[in-house]
N, C-alpha and C positions, 0 to 999 in steps of 0.2 A: 404486417403480421396481425395487428389488432383488427384490421378490416377483414382479413381472412378468417380470424376467429369469430367475428360477428357474423360473417357470411355463413360459416360452417354451423354456427349455433342456429341461425335462421333456417338453414336447410334441414338441420336435425329436427327442429320443431315442426316444420312442414311435413317431413317424412313420418314423424310420429303421429301427426294428425291423419295423414293418409293411411298409415298402418291401422290406426284405430278405426277409421271409417271402413276400410276394406274388411277388417276382422268382424266388424258389426254386420256388414252386408253378408259376409260369409256365414256367420251364425244364423242370420235370418233365412238365407237361402237353404242352408242345411236343414233348418227346422221345416221349412216349406217342403223341401224334398222328402223329408221323413214323413211329414203328414200326408203327402201325396202317395208315398209308397204304402203308407198305412191304409189309405183309401183305395189302394190297388187300382190306380188309374194308369195303366201302361200307355206308352205312346210317345208322342212328340214332346209333351210337357216334361215328362221324366227325362228324356234325352236332353232337352234344352237345359233343364235344371242341372243335370249331371255335367254338361258342357260348361255351363256357367260356374258351377262349383269348382271344376277343374281350373278354369281361368282364374277364379278367385284364389285358389290355392297357389297357382303360379305367381299371381300378383303378390300374394303374401310372401312367397319365397323371395321374390325380387326385392320387396321392401325389407325383408330380413337381411338380404345381401347388402342393400344400400345402407341399412342401419349399421351393419358390421363395418362396411367401408368408412362410414362417417365416424364410427368409434376409432378406427385406425387413424383417420385424419386428426381427430381430436387428440389422440395419444401423441402423434407426431408433433402437433401444434404445442401440446403441453410440454414435450421435451424441448422443443425449440424455445418456448417461453422460459423454461428453466435455464437453458444455455444463455439466452439474452439477459436474464437476471444475473447470472454469474458474471457475464461480461460487464454489465452495468456496475456491479459491485466492484469488480476489478478496476474499472475506469474511475470509479469514485475514489478508491484507495490510491490509484496512481495520481489523481488530481490532488488529493490531500498531501501526498508526498511532494508533489511539485510546489504546492502552496507553502509547505514547511521549508522546502529548499529556498524558495523565493524570500521568505521571511528571514531565513538564516543569512542569505546573501545581502539582504537589505541592512541587516544589523551588523554585518561584518565590518564595514568602514568605521562605524562607531566604536566597535570593539578594538579595531586596529589603532584608531586614534587614541583610545584610552591606553592601550598597551604601549604605544610610542611615547605618550606623555609619562607613563610610569617608568619606562626605560630611560627617558631623558632625565627625570628626577633622580633616578638611581645613579646615572652616569655623573650628574652634577655632584651628588653627595660623594661618590667614589673619588671624583677629581679633587674635591675639597679635602677629603681625608688624605689623599695621596700628597697634595701640596703641603698640608700640615705635617705629614710624616717626613717629607723631604726637608722642610724647614727645620724640624727637630733634629734630623740626621745631620744637616749642615751645621747647626749650632753645636751638636755633639762633636762633629769633625773639627770645627773651629776650636772648640775647647780642648780636644785631644791634641790638635796641632800646637796650641799654646802651651799645653803641658809638656809636649814632646820638645818644643823649642826651649821651654824653661828647663827641662831635664838635660837637654844637650848643653845648654848654657851652664847649668850647675855642674855637669860632668867636665865641661871645658874648664870651669873655674877650679874644680877639684883637681884636675890634671895639672893645671897651672900651679895650684897650691902644693901639690905633691912634688912637682918639678922644683919649686922653690925650696921645699922642705929638703929634698935630696941635695940640692946645691948647697943648702945651709949645712947639712950634715957632712958633706964632702969638704966643705971649706973649713 
């Protein structure tokens, strides 16, 4: 596309040079024709000059057409260049997204290791707290069991004392 653009630019400058040359020749011939008409020299020279002027006008029209076609090509090329620029920008954005994703994926194992370590530390802390809580509960249960046994023993002794008391009262 760049080569086409350069080729089109080169052709445009060549056509513009040709157009300028033809226009200059046309002006000179027109002046010559007018001066000959003023001198009233009819004949072959006038006819030749008129033919030459017609040819120059035709060439000028052809050059104008070529110039118009060249402008169309340049416009098409310009729109294609814009499309290419948009595609290039889109590709750069896509590349940046891919680089960001790669960076994120590279960092992910480190983040996971850190998360696992934090989780392990929390699990260890929770386990120690649970073990401490269980030991405290066991101690409380042992104490309650001792008190219950002591209460049962006390009630048994009280019952025995009440039985003896009743036996003594009956006796």
